[in-house]
ROSE-4610 file (N, C-alpha, C; in Angstrom, 1 decimal, always signed):
// ROSE-4610
residu = [X/X/X/X/X/X/X/X/X/X/X/X/X/X/X/X/X/X/X/X/X/X/X/X/X/X/X/X/X/X/X/X/X/X/X/X/X/X/X/X/X/X/X/X/X/X/X/X/X/X/X/X/X/X/X/X/X/X/X/X/X/X/X/X/X/X/X/X/X/X/X/X/X/X/X/X/X/X/X/X/X/X/X/X/X/X/X/X/X/X/X/X/X/X/X/X/X/X/X/X/X/X/X/X/X/X/X/X/X/X/X/X/X/X/X/X/X/X/X/X/X/X/X/X/X/X/X/X/X/X/X/X/X/X/X/X/X/X/X/X/X/X/X/X/X/X/X/X/X/X/X/X/X/X/X/X/X/X/X/X/X/X/X/X/X/X/X/X/X/X/X/X/X/X/X/X/X/X/X/X/X/X/X/X/X/X/X/X/X/X/X/X/X/X/X/X/X/X/X/X/X/X/X/X/X/X/X/X/X/X/X/X/X/X/X/X/X/X/X/X/X/X/X/X/X/X/X/X/X/X/X/X/X/X/X/X/X/X/X/X/X/X/X/X/X/X/X/X/X/X/X/X/X/X/X/X/X/X/X/X/X/X/X/X/X/X/X/X/X/X/X/X/X/X/X/X/X/X/X/X/X/X/X/X/X/X/X/X/X/X/X/X/X/X/X/X/X/X/X/X/X/X/X/X/X/X/X/X/X/X/X/X/X/X/X/X/X/X/X/X/X/X/X/X/X/X/X/X/X/X/X/X/X/X/X/X/X/X/X/X/X/X/X/X/X/X/X/X/X/X/X/X/X/X/X/X/X/X/X/X/X/X/X/X/X/X/X/X/X/X/X/X/X/X/X/X/X/X/X/X/X/X/X/X/X/X/X/X/X/X/X/X/X/X/X/X/X/X/X/X/X/X/X/X/X/X/X/X/X/X/X/X/X/X/X/X/X/X/X/X/X/X/X/X/X/X/X/X/X/X/X/X/X/X/X/X/X/X/X/X/X/X/X/X/X/X/X/X/X/X/X/X/X/X/X/X/X/X/X/X/X/X/X/X/X/X/X/X/X/X/X/X/X/X/X/X/X/X/X/X/X/X/X/X/X/X/X/X/X/X/X/X/X/X/X/X/X/X/X/X/X/X/X/X/X/X/X/X/X/X/X/X/X/X/X/X/X/X/X/X/X/X/X/X/X/X/X/X/X/X/X/X/X/X/X/X/X/X/X/X/X/X/X/X/X/X/X/X/X/X/X/X/X/X/X/X/X/X/X/X/X/X/X/X/X/X/X/X/X/X/X/X/X/X/X/X/X/X/X/X/X/X/X/X/X/X/X/X/X/X/X/X/X/X/X/X/X/X/X/X]
num = [1/1/1/2/2/2/3/3/3/4/4/4/5/5/5/6/6/6/7/7/7/8/8/8/9/9/9/10/10/10/11/11/11/12/12/12/13/13/13/14/14/14/15/15/15/16/16/16/17/17/17/18/18/18/19/19/19/20/20/20/21/21/21/22/22/22/23/23/23/24/24/24/25/25/25/26/26/26/27/27/27/28/28/28/29/29/29/30/30/30/31/31/31/32/32/32/33/33/33/34/34/34/35/35/35/36/36/36/37/37/37/38/38/38/39/39/39/40/40/40/41/41/41/42/42/42/43/43/43/44/44/44/45/45/45/46/46/46/47/47/47/48/48/48/49/49/49/50/50/50/51/51/51/52/52/52/53/53/53/54/54/54/55/55/55/56/56/56/57/57/57/58/58/58/59/59/59/60/60/60/61/61/61/62/62/62/63/63/63/64/64/64/65/65/65/66/66/66/67/67/67/68/68/68/69/69/69/70/70/70/71/71/71/72/72/72/73/73/73/74/74/74/75/75/75/76/76/76/77/77/77/78/78/78/79/79/79/80/80/80/81/81/81/82/82/82/83/83/83/84/84/84/85/85/85/86/86/86/87/87/87/88/88/88/89/89/89/90/90/90/91/91/91/92/92/92/93/93/93/94/94/94/95/95/95/96/96/96/97/97/97/98/98/98/99/99/99/100/100/100/101/101/101/102/102/102/103/103/103/104/104/104/105/105/105/106/106/106/107/107/107/108/108/108/109/109/109/110/110/110/111/111/111/112/112/112/113/113/113/114/114/114/115/115/115/116/116/116/117/117/117/118/118/118/119/119/119/120/120/120/121/121/121/122/122/122/123/123/123/124/124/124/125/125/125/126/126/126/127/127/127/128/128/128/129/129/129/130/130/130/131/131/131/132/132/132/133/133/133/134/134/134/135/135/135/136/136/136/137/137/137/138/138/138/139/139/139/140/140/140/141/141/141/142/142/142/143/143/143/144/144/144/145/145/145/146/146/146/147/147/147/148/148/148/149/149/149/150/150/150/151/151/151/152/152/152/153/153/153/154/154/154/155/155/155/156/156/156/157/157/157/158/158/158/159/159/159/160/160/160/161/161/161/162/162/162/163/163/163/164/164/164/165/165/165/166/166/166/167/167/167/168/168/168/169/169/169/170/170/170/171/171/171/172/172/172/173/173/173/174/174/174/175/175/175/176/176/176/177/177/177/178/178/178/179/179/179/180/180/180/181/181/181/182/182/182/183/183/183/184/184/184/185/185/185/186/186/186/187/187/187/188/188/188/189/189/189/190/190/190/191/191/191/192/192/192/193/193/193/194/194/194/195/195/195/196/196/196/197/197/197/198/198/198/199/199/199/200/200/200]
x = [-111.4/-112.0/-112.6/-114.0/-114.8/-114.7/-113.7/-113.1/-112.9/-111.3/-110.7/-111.3/-112.2/-112.6/-114.5/-114.6/-115.1/-114.1/-112.7/-112.1/-111.7/-111.3/-110.6/-111.9/-113.4/-114.4/-114.4/-114.3/-115.0/-113.1/-112.2/-110.7/-111.7/-112.3/-112.5/-113.5/-114.1/-114.7/-115.0/-113.6/-113.0/-112.7/-111.6/-111.4/-112.1/-113.4/-114.3/-114.6/-115.0/-115.4/-115.0/-112.8/-111.7/-112.3/-112.2/-112.0/-112.8/-114.7/-115.7/-114.9/-114.7/-114.4/-113.0/-112.0/-110.8/-111.2/-112.4/-112.9/-113.1/-114.0/-114.0/-112.9/-111.9/-110.6/-109.8/-109.7/-109.3/-109.8/-111.1/-111.9/-111.7/-111.9/-111.0/-110.0/-109.0/-107.6/-107.1/-107.9/-108.0/-108.2/-109.7/-110.3/-109.5/-108.6/-108.0/-106.8/-105.6/-104.8/-105.5/-106.5/-107.1/-107.3/-107.8/-108.0/-106.3/-105.5/-104.1/-103.3/-103.6/-103.5/-103.9/-104.6/-106.0/-105.2/-105.4/-105.1/-103.5/-102.0/-100.9/-101.0/-102.3/-101.5/-102.2/-102.9/-103.9/-103.0/-101.7/-100.9/-99.4/-98.9/-98.2/-98.3/-100.1/-101.0/-100.1/-100.3/-100.1/-98.6/-97.4/-96.2/-95.2/-95.3/-94.5/-93.6/-92.8/-90.9/-90.8/-91.4/-91.5/-91.3/-90.6/-88.5/-90.0/-89.7/-89.9/-91.7/-92.3/-93.7/-93.9/-93.2/-93.4/-92.9/-91.8/-91.4/-92.0/-93.2/-94.0/-95.3/-95.3/-96.4/-96.4/-95.3/-94.6/-95.2/-94.2/-94.5/-95.6/-96.4/-98.0/-98.8/-98.9/-98.6/-98.8/-97.1/-96.6/-97.0/-97.8/-98.1/-99.2/-100.4/-101.6/-102.1/-100.8/-101.3/-100.9/-99.7/-100.2/-101.0/-102.4/-104.2/-104.1/-105.3/-106.6/-107.9/-108.4/-109.5/-110.2/-111.9/-112.7/-113.4/-113.4/-113.7/-113.1/-114.0/-113.5/-113.1/-113.6/-113.0/-111.9/-111.1/-109.6/-108.6/-109.2/-108.9/-108.4/-109.0/-109.6/-107.7/-109.1/-107.7/-106.0/-105.6/-104.0/-103.7/-104.9/-104.7/-103.8/-104.7/-104.8/-103.0/-102.9/-101.4/-100.4/-100.7/-99.8/-99.3/-100.3/-100.9/-99.4/-100.0/-99.1/-97.3/-97.3/-96.1/-95.6/-96.8/-96.0/-96.1/-96.0/-96.9/-97.9/-98.4/-99.4/-100.0/-98.6/-99.6/-100.1/-99.5/-100.0/-101.3/-101.3/-103.0/-103.6/-103.7/-104.7/-105.1/-104.4/-105.0/-105.9/-105.4/-106.1/-107.8/-107.6/-108.7/-109.5/-109.0/-109.6/-110.4/-109.8/-110.5/-111.8/-112.0/-112.0/-113.5/-113.1/-114.5/-114.8/-114.7/-115.0/-116.1/-116.2/-116.6/-117.9/-117.6/-118.5/-117.9/-118.7/-118.9/-119.3/-119.5/-120.9/-120.4/-118.5/-117.1/-117.3/-117.7/-117.0/-115.7/-115.3/-114.0/-112.5/-113.3/-112.8/-112.8/-113.6/-114.2/-113.0/-112.8/-112.7/-110.7/-110.3/-109.0/-108.2/-109.9/-109.1/-109.4/-109.7/-110.2/-108.4/-107.8/-107.1/-104.9/-105.6/-104.7/-104.2/-106.0/-106.2/-105.1/-106.0/-104.6/-102.4/-102.2/-101.3/-100.3/-102.0/-101.7/-101.7/-102.8/-102.9/-102.1/-101.2/-100.2/-98.6/-98.8/-97.5/-97.6/-99.0/-98.8/-98.3/-99.2/-99.3/-98.3/-96.9/-96.0/-95.0/-94.5/-93.9/-94.3/-95.5/-96.2/-95.9/-95.9/-95.7/-93.6/-93.0/-91.5/-91.4/-92.1/-91.3/-91.9/-93.2/-93.1/-94.0/-92.8/-93.0/-94.1/-94.1/-95.2/-96.1/-96.8/-97.8/-99.4/-99.9/-100.7/-101.4/-102.7/-103.8/-103.1/-102.3/-101.2/-101.3/-100.1/-100.2/-101.0/-102.2/-103.5/-103.7/-103.8/-104.5/-103.7/-102.6/-101.2/-101.6/-101.4/-102.4/-103.0/-104.4/-105.4/-105.6/-104.8/-104.3/-103.6/-102.5/-101.5/-102.6/-103.4/-104.2/-104.2/-105.9/-106.4/-105.2/-104.5/-103.3/-102.9/-103.0/-102.8/-104.1/-105.2/-105.6/-106.0/-105.2/-105.3/-104.0/-104.2/-102.8/-101.9/-101.3/-99.9/-98.9/-98.8/-97.3/-96.8/-97.4/-96.8/-95.2/-93.8/-92.7/-92.5/-93.8/-93.7/-94.6/-95.7/-96.5/-96.2/-95.4/-94.2/-93.5/-92.8/-91.6/-92.6/-93.1/-93.8/-94.6/-95.6/-95.7/-94.4/-93.4/-91.8/-91.7/-92.3/-91.3/-92.7/-94.1/-94.5/-95.1/-94.2/-93.5/-92.7/-92.0/-90.4/-91.3/-91.7/-93.0/-93.1/-93.6/-95.2/-94.4/-92.9/-92.5/-91.7/-93.2/-92.7/-91.8/-90.0/-89.3/-88.8/-89.5/-89.3/-90.4/-91.5/-92.5/-91.4/-90.9/-90.1/-89.1/-88.5/-87.2/-88.4/-88.3/-89.4/-89.8/-90.1/-92.0/-90.3/-89.2/-88.0/-87.2/-86.9/-86.5/-87.6/-88.6/-89.6/-89.8/-89.7/-89.3/-88.0/-87.1/-85.2/-85.4/-86.3/-85.9/-86.9/-88.3/-88.2/-87.8/-86.9/-86.0/-84.7/-84.0/-82.5/-82.1/-82.4/-82.1/-82.7/-83.9/-84.8/-84.6/-84.5/-83.9/-84.0/-85.8/-86.1/-86.3/-85.6/-86.2/-84.4/-83.5/-81.8/-81.3/-82.1/-82.2/-82.4/-84.2/-85.4/-84.3/-83.3/-82.1/-81.3/-80.2/-79.4/-79.7/-80.7/-81.6/-81.6/-82.2/-82.7/-81.8/-80.3/-79.3/-78.5]
y = [+29.9/+31.0/+31.5/+30.5/+30.8/+30.6/+29.0/+28.5/+29.2/+29.4/+31.0/+32.1/+32.3/+34.0/+34.4/+32.0/+31.7/+31.2/+30.9/+31.1/+32.3/+33.3/+35.2/+35.4/+34.6/+35.6/+34.5/+33.5/+32.5/+33.7/+33.5/+34.3/+36.1/+36.4/+37.7/+37.4/+36.6/+36.4/+35.8/+35.0/+34.6/+35.9/+36.6/+37.7/+38.5/+38.4/+40.0/+38.8/+37.3/+37.0/+37.3/+37.2/+37.3/+38.7/+39.8/+40.9/+41.4/+40.5/+40.8/+40.6/+39.9/+38.4/+39.4/+40.0/+40.3/+41.2/+42.7/+43.8/+42.7/+42.0/+40.7/+40.4/+39.3/+38.5/+39.6/+41.3/+42.2/+42.3/+42.8/+42.9/+41.6/+40.5/+38.9/+38.9/+39.8/+38.8/+40.0/+41.8/+42.4/+42.0/+42.0/+42.0/+40.4/+39.8/+38.6/+39.1/+40.5/+41.2/+41.8/+42.5/+42.8/+42.0/+40.6/+39.9/+39.5/+38.8/+38.3/+39.5/+41.1/+42.1/+42.6/+42.4/+42.4/+40.5/+40.1/+39.1/+38.6/+39.7/+39.6/+41.7/+42.0/+42.6/+43.1/+41.7/+41.6/+40.1/+39.6/+39.4/+39.4/+40.6/+41.3/+42.0/+42.8/+42.8/+43.3/+41.6/+40.3/+39.9/+39.9/+39.9/+41.1/+42.6/+44.1/+44.0/+42.9/+43.0/+41.2/+41.1/+39.9/+40.7/+40.7/+41.7/+41.2/+40.1/+39.6/+39.6/+39.6/+39.9/+41.5/+41.9/+43.3/+44.2/+43.7/+43.4/+42.4/+41.8/+41.2/+42.7/+43.3/+43.7/+44.5/+45.7/+47.5/+46.7/+45.6/+45.0/+45.0/+44.8/+44.3/+45.6/+46.4/+48.1/+48.2/+48.7/+48.9/+48.8/+47.5/+46.6/+47.5/+47.5/+47.8/+49.3/+50.1/+51.7/+52.4/+51.5/+52.2/+51.9/+51.1/+50.9/+52.1/+52.6/+53.8/+52.3/+53.0/+52.8/+52.6/+53.1/+53.7/+52.7/+51.8/+51.1/+51.1/+51.4/+52.3/+50.9/+50.1/+48.8/+48.9/+48.7/+48.5/+49.7/+50.8/+51.7/+51.8/+51.0/+51.1/+49.7/+49.0/+48.3/+48.7/+49.3/+50.4/+50.4/+51.6/+52.2/+51.6/+50.4/+50.2/+49.7/+48.5/+48.3/+49.5/+50.3/+51.9/+52.2/+52.1/+52.8/+51.4/+50.6/+49.6/+48.9/+49.7/+50.5/+51.6/+51.8/+54.0/+54.7/+54.5/+55.8/+56.5/+56.8/+57.8/+58.7/+59.7/+60.7/+59.6/+58.8/+57.7/+57.6/+57.2/+56.8/+57.5/+58.8/+59.7/+59.6/+59.5/+60.6/+59.2/+57.8/+56.8/+57.0/+57.4/+57.3/+58.3/+60.0/+60.9/+60.7/+60.0/+59.4/+58.4/+57.4/+56.1/+57.4/+58.2/+59.3/+60.0/+60.0/+61.3/+60.4/+58.6/+58.3/+57.3/+57.1/+56.7/+57.5/+58.8/+59.3/+57.9/+57.5/+56.9/+55.7/+55.7/+54.1/+53.9/+52.9/+53.1/+52.5/+51.6/+51.5/+51.8/+52.9/+54.7/+55.6/+55.7/+56.4/+55.5/+54.2/+53.9/+53.6/+53.7/+54.0/+55.7/+56.7/+58.3/+58.4/+57.4/+58.4/+57.3/+56.5/+55.7/+56.3/+56.9/+58.4/+59.3/+60.4/+60.9/+60.2/+59.2/+59.2/+59.2/+59.2/+58.7/+60.5/+61.1/+62.8/+62.9/+63.1/+63.2/+62.6/+61.3/+61.4/+61.8/+62.0/+63.2/+63.9/+65.3/+65.9/+66.1/+65.3/+65.2/+65.1/+64.2/+63.7/+64.9/+66.1/+67.3/+68.5/+68.1/+69.0/+68.7/+67.0/+66.4/+67.1/+66.5/+66.2/+68.0/+68.6/+70.3/+71.0/+70.6/+70.9/+69.9/+69.0/+67.8/+68.4/+69.0/+69.6/+70.2/+70.0/+70.2/+68.6/+69.5/+68.1/+67.2/+69.1/+68.1/+67.6/+68.2/+67.5/+65.5/+65.6/+64.9/+63.2/+63.2/+63.3/+63.4/+64.0/+63.2/+63.3/+62.4/+61.3/+60.5/+59.8/+58.8/+58.5/+58.6/+58.2/+58.0/+58.2/+57.8/+57.5/+56.5/+55.7/+54.5/+54.3/+53.4/+53.0/+54.3/+53.7/+52.7/+52.5/+52.5/+51.0/+50.8/+49.9/+48.1/+49.0/+48.4/+47.9/+48.3/+48.9/+47.4/+46.8/+46.1/+46.8/+47.0/+48.0/+47.5/+48.0/+47.1/+48.9/+49.8/+50.7/+52.1/+51.3/+51.7/+52.8/+54.3/+55.2/+55.9/+54.7/+54.7/+54.0/+53.6/+52.4/+53.1/+54.0/+55.1/+56.1/+56.4/+57.8/+57.1/+55.8/+55.3/+55.2/+55.2/+54.5/+56.0/+56.9/+58.4/+58.8/+58.5/+58.6/+57.5/+56.8/+56.1/+57.0/+57.3/+57.8/+59.0/+59.7/+61.3/+61.2/+59.8/+59.7/+58.6/+59.1/+58.0/+56.6/+55.6/+54.6/+54.3/+53.8/+53.8/+52.5/+51.3/+50.0/+49.1/+49.8/+50.8/+50.8/+52.1/+53.0/+52.3/+52.0/+51.1/+49.5/+48.9/+47.8/+48.7/+49.1/+49.8/+50.2/+50.8/+52.0/+50.1/+48.9/+48.2/+47.4/+47.4/+47.0/+47.4/+49.4/+50.4/+49.3/+50.0/+49.5/+47.7/+46.9/+45.8/+45.6/+46.8/+46.6/+47.7/+48.9/+49.0/+50.1/+49.3/+50.0/+51.2/+52.0/+52.8/+54.1/+53.6/+54.8/+55.8/+57.1/+58.4/+58.0/+57.9/+59.3/+57.1/+56.4/+55.4/+54.7/+56.0/+55.5/+56.1/+57.6/+59.0/+58.8/+57.7/+57.8/+56.4/+55.5/+55.0/+55.1/+56.0/+56.6/+57.6/+58.5/+59.3/+58.9/+57.3/+56.3/+55.5/+55.2/+54.4/+54.9]
z = [-80.8/-80.7/-79.1/-80.1/-78.6/-77.2/-78.0/-76.4/-75.4/-76.1/-75.5/-74.9/-75.8/-75.4/-74.0/-74.1/-72.8/-71.5/-71.9/-70.4/-70.7/-71.1/-70.3/-70.2/-69.8/-69.7/-68.0/-68.6/-66.7/-65.8/-66.3/-66.3/-64.7/-65.6/-65.3/-64.9/-64.5/-64.2/-61.8/-62.1/-60.8/-60.2/-61.2/-60.5/-60.0/-60.1/-60.4/-58.2/-58.2/-57.4/-56.8/-56.7/-55.6/-55.2/-56.3/-55.9/-54.5/-54.7/-53.7/-52.7/-52.6/-51.7/-50.7/-51.5/-50.8/-49.6/-49.8/-48.6/-47.3/-47.5/-46.7/-45.6/-46.5/-45.7/-44.9/-45.6/-45.1/-43.6/-43.7/-42.8/-41.3/-41.9/-40.9/-40.2/-41.5/-40.7/-39.7/-40.2/-39.5/-37.4/-37.5/-36.3/-35.7/-36.8/-35.9/-35.0/-35.9/-35.0/-34.1/-34.3/-33.0/-32.0/-32.5/-30.6/-30.4/-31.5/-30.6/-29.7/-30.6/-29.7/-28.3/-28.4/-26.7/-25.4/-26.7/-25.3/-25.6/-25.6/-25.9/-24.9/-25.3/-23.9/-22.4/-22.4/-21.4/-20.5/-21.5/-21.3/-20.5/-21.4/-20.6/-19.3/-18.8/-17.7/-17.2/-16.9/-15.5/-15.6/-16.1/-16.3/-17.0/-16.8/-16.8/-17.3/-17.2/-17.5/-18.2/-18.7/-20.1/-21.2/-21.3/-22.5/-24.3/-24.7/-25.5/-25.8/-24.5/-25.4/-25.6/-25.0/-24.7/-26.5/-27.0/-28.2/-29.6/-29.4/-30.1/-30.1/-29.0/-28.3/-29.1/-29.0/-30.3/-31.6/-32.0/-33.5/-33.7/-32.8/-33.1/-33.3/-32.7/-32.8/-33.5/-34.0/-35.9/-36.5/-37.1/-37.8/-38.1/-37.4/-36.7/-37.0/-36.6/-36.3/-38.0/-38.9/-40.5/-41.3/-40.8/-41.1/-40.6/-41.7/-41.1/-41.0/-39.8/-39.2/-38.7/-39.0/-38.2/-37.6/-36.8/-36.1/-34.4/-33.6/-32.3/-31.6/-31.8/-30.9/-31.3/-32.7/-32.9/-32.4/-32.4/-31.8/-30.5/-29.6/-28.1/-27.6/-28.3/-28.6/-29.1/-29.7/-30.6/-29.3/-28.2/-27.6/-26.0/-25.4/-24.4/-24.8/-25.8/-26.3/-25.7/-26.2/-26.8/-24.9/-24.1/-22.8/-21.9/-22.1/-21.4/-22.2/-23.2/-23.4/-23.0/-22.7/-22.2/-22.9/-24.8/-25.5/-24.8/-24.0/-24.1/-24.5/-25.1/-26.2/-27.4/-28.1/-28.8/-28.5/-27.5/-27.2/-27.5/-26.3/-26.7/-28.0/-28.9/-30.1/-30.4/-30.1/-31.0/-29.9/-28.9/-27.4/-28.3/-28.6/-29.3/-30.5/-31.1/-32.5/-32.1/-31.7/-31.1/-30.4/-30.2/-29.3/-29.8/-30.8/-32.1/-33.1/-32.7/-33.7/-33.1/-31.8/-31.0/-29.5/-28.8/-27.9/-26.8/-26.9/-25.7/-24.9/-25.9/-26.1/-24.7/-23.9/-22.5/-22.6/-23.4/-23.5/-23.7/-24.5/-24.9/-23.7/-22.5/-22.2/-21.0/-20.8/-19.5/-19.5/-20.6/-20.7/-20.9/-21.5/-21.3/-19.4/-18.9/-17.4/-16.6/-18.0/-16.8/-17.4/-18.9/-18.4/-17.8/-17.5/-16.2/-15.2/-14.5/-14.0/-13.6/-14.9/-15.3/-14.8/-15.5/-15.1/-13.4/-13.0/-11.7/-11.3/-11.7/-10.2/-10.6/-12.0/-12.4/-11.6/-12.2/-11.3/-10.1/-9.3/-7.5/-6.9/-7.8/-7.8/-7.0/-8.3/-8.4/-7.7/-7.9/-6.1/-4.7/-4.7/-3.4/-3.4/-3.7/-4.2/-4.2/-5.2/-4.9/-2.6/-3.0/-1.3/-0.3/+0.8/+1.0/+2.5/+2.2/+3.7/+3.4/+1.6/+1.8/+1.8/+2.4/+3.4/+2.6/+1.7/+0.2/+0.0/-0.8/-2.3/-1.6/-0.9/-0.1/+0.3/+0.4/+0.8/-0.5/-1.5/-2.6/-3.8/-3.6/-3.7/-3.1/-2.3/-1.6/-1.8/-2.1/-2.6/-3.9/-5.2/-6.6/-6.4/-5.7/-5.5/-5.3/-4.3/-3.3/-4.9/-5.7/-7.0/-7.6/-7.6/-8.8/-8.7/-7.8/-7.1/-7.0/-7.6/-7.7/-8.9/-10.1/-11.6/-11.6/-13.4/-14.0/-13.9/-14.2/-15.1/-15.7/-16.7/-17.1/-18.2/-18.0/-18.6/-17.5/-18.3/-17.4/-16.6/-17.6/-17.2/-15.9/-15.7/-14.6/-13.6/-13.9/-12.4/-11.4/-12.4/-11.9/-11.6/-11.6/-11.0/-9.6/-9.9/-8.3/-7.4/-8.4/-7.3/-6.7/-8.0/-7.0/-5.9/-6.9/-5.2/-4.4/-3.7/-2.7/-2.2/-3.2/-2.1/-1.8/-1.5/-1.7/-0.5/-0.3/+0.6/+2.0/+1.6/+3.1/+2.4/+1.8/+1.4/+0.7/+1.2/+1.0/+0.5/+0.8/+0.6/-1.0/-1.0/-2.3/-3.0/-2.8/-4.5/-4.2/-3.7/-4.8/-5.8/-4.6/-5.2/-6.8/-7.1/-7.7/-9.3/-8.7/-8.7/-9.6/-9.0/-9.4/-11.1/-10.6/-11.7/-13.5/-12.4/-14.1/-14.3/-13.7/-15.1/-15.5/-14.2/-16.0/-17.0/-17.5/-18.0/-18.9/-18.9/-20.1/-18.4/-18.1/-17.7/-17.8/-18.9/-19.3/-19.1/-18.0/-17.8/-16.7/-17.0/-16.4/-14.7/-14.9/-13.5/-12.8/-13.0/-12.1/-11.7/-12.5/-12.1/-11.2/-11.0/-10.6/-9.1/-9.1/-8.1/-7.0/-8.0/-6.9/-6.8/-7.1/-6.6/-5.6/-5.2/-3.7/-3.1/-3.8/-2.3/-1.7/-2.3/-2.0/-0.6]
């Protein structure tokens, strides 16, 4: 009887030790997943038309987004990947969460500026398309396009808006180049298809 009781007691302590270590194991696992996501996102920024990599990142983001996080770093890693995929709305939610936890988080602030660039680009393109004689809007649009040209961009949404911007500014060759890139990422992207028809 004593031997059986000691065996049960040992099993109880062994289980307790495993459960104590479980949160640390999960933290390590999540951290490892976050590092992989960051590396893959950087690769996608260098090669936006890699469909297999894009699909892999999309799956990683779906897996990680299913977990609740209190870590601004993880939230910004997910948001960066979402921006690269073109999912700006969900990326903004994660950036806002990160900034609520850490208002001075430099990475979250930079990602917020990246989303602001997208909004400015789309808004100015629409203004110039509606009023091609608006010199002020054209000047501002040219400035935003110049700023975007210094960045690595994988988002099909941003790329097609850059195509529209170049078309609005009269840079037809660059407009077609960007539209073609957007269509290599997503062949069904309606704004890119419509732009190609208009420029043909």
